[in-house]
N, C-alpha and C positions, 0 to 999 in steps of 0.2 A: 504494500499500500505505499505510493509516493509520500514521503514527507512524514509517514507515520511509523512505519516498521513493518515486520514480516508477520503474516497471519497463516496459520496452518490448520488444517481440517484433518481430523483423525477419526478412525473407525477402529475399535479394538474390542476384544473379549477380556473378561475377568474371571479370575478363579478364587475360591476360598483359599485363603493363606493357609490354613492348617491342612485341610484335607485335598487339596488341588481340584476340588469339583468345580464343575462349570457356574459361575455365579451371574452371568449375563453379560449383555453386549452394552457397548457405550459409543457416543458420538460426541466429539469435542471440538472447540475450537480454542487455540492458543494464539495470543498476539503477544509478540516481542514488541514492544513499542521502543522508540528510538527516546522517549521520553522518560518512562518509568523502568525503575530497576528489575522490577519483579514481572513475570508473564501476567496476563490477563486470561484467565480460564473461564471458559463457560462449557459446562459438560451436562449430558443427559443420559441417564443408564436405564436399560430394562433388567428387572432382577429376577433370576430363576429360582434363587433360594428363598425360602419361606420367612418373610420378615418376621412372623412370630417365632419361627424356631432360632433367628438370630437373637431375638430379645431374651428368649429364654436361656441361651448360651451366656449372653452378657450377664443376665441377673444371677446365674449360677456362681460365675467367676466373682462378680462384685460381692454376693454374699459369704464367698469364702474369704475373699481379701478382708472386708469389713469387720469379721469375726476371728481375725487373727490377734492373739494376745501379744505376740512378739513380732516387731517388725521384719518383713523379708527383706534379706540383704543377698547380693550374688555379684559374682566377678566373673568377667571373659565368657559372654554369652554370644556365639558359640564358643566352645573352646577350641583349642588349637588344631583338633582334629575336625572341627565342623560341627561336633554334636551339641545338642541343647537338651538337658536334662527335661524329660517330659513335664516335670512340676513347674519348672520355669517358662514352658511354651507360653502361657498367657502374659507373663511380663515382657517376654520377647516381642509378642505380637503387638503392647502396647507402645513399646520402643519403636517400632516399625511405624505405626500409625503417627506417633508424636514426631518422629524424625522426618516424616514425609511433609510436614508443614515447613520445617526447617530447609528441606531439599527445594520446595516449591519457592520459597523466598530467596535462596541463594542461585537456583539455576539461570542460565542465560542460554541464548542460541548455541554458545559454543561450549559451556561447561554443564555437565549434569554430575548427580551424586548418588550414591548408593550406600545403605548402611553396611559397614562391614562388620562392626562389632559393638557390643555394649561392653565397656571396659568395667564399670561397676554401676549398681543400681542400689537403692535404698528407699524402703517405704517409709513414709510418714503415718503415724497413728493420729487420726484426727477426732475431735470431739463432736463434728457436725456430720452430715450424711457423705461427703465427699471421700474418695479414695485419693492419695497423692504419693507421687513418687519423685526421687531425683535420680537422673540418669547421667553418666559419662559415657557419650556414644562417638564413635570414629566412623566418620563418613569418608567415603572413597571418591576423590574427585577425578571425573573424565573430562577430557583426555590426558590431562597432567600426571595422574597416578599419584597425586599428593594424599595424604590421610589428615584430615582435620578433625581435631578434638572439639566437641560441643558438650556443653553442660545445659541439661535439660530439666525443668520441672514441669510435671504433668498433674492435671486435677480432672477427675472425672466422676461423672454419675450416669448410670445407665440412662438412655433415651435423650441424653444432652450431648453436645458436641465436646470433643476431648480439648481441654485448655492447655496450651504449651507456652512456657517461657522458655527463652533460651540464649545462650551467650555463646560463642564460636571463638577460638583462637587457633588460627591455621599455623601449621608446623612451619617454622623458617619465616614468618612473617610477625608483625606486631599483632597484638590483640585485636579483634574485630568486634566491634559492637553487635549485639543480638537483638532481639525482635522487641522485647519487653513481654508483651501477651499477644499471643496468636491463638485463636480457636481452629480446630481442624476436625473434618469428619469425612465418612464417605460423601456426603452432600455436597463438599466443597469448601475450601478456606475462606475465612473471613479477613477484612482488612482491619481489624480492630488492633489499636496500638496502645502501650502503656509504657511505664518506666522500667528500665532493666531492673533486674536483681543481681 
């Protein structure tokens, strides 16, 4: 688009992260504007997985986490052999969802990111209904092959978007300011901003 940037039209299929089952098809437009640093995304998906089943899975995970008497902590997910302990798969899935909002914010037409590893994570026990986790994640930057460390704080309640605050410090560079507050979900990211932590 002259003077504006490049717009891409995408059609793709999705799959359930845990089971690999078909989860639906999506149509998306992505605009990389010359004036804005992050892409503008519009997406519509048809879901093949039953939404009630998804809510039940979310609620089971939520109830398990809410009733922990001792906070969950873990390091190196996956381990150096690529294995994830089955009990840690839900907290890995939350890290994937949370880091996707960081990747969306940092991606450009020439740079993309993948979650390489959760270096550490810790659950915070709260008095309200939300569940909260701190993560240190390593993002693999493509095509530079750099590994970028980001600290991420996630808060979540079933039926609501995941709230993400982050701060990233790329290796070999000075500290890079993070987002402040971001909401992310399968429904799409929001542009809400706040102070960094």
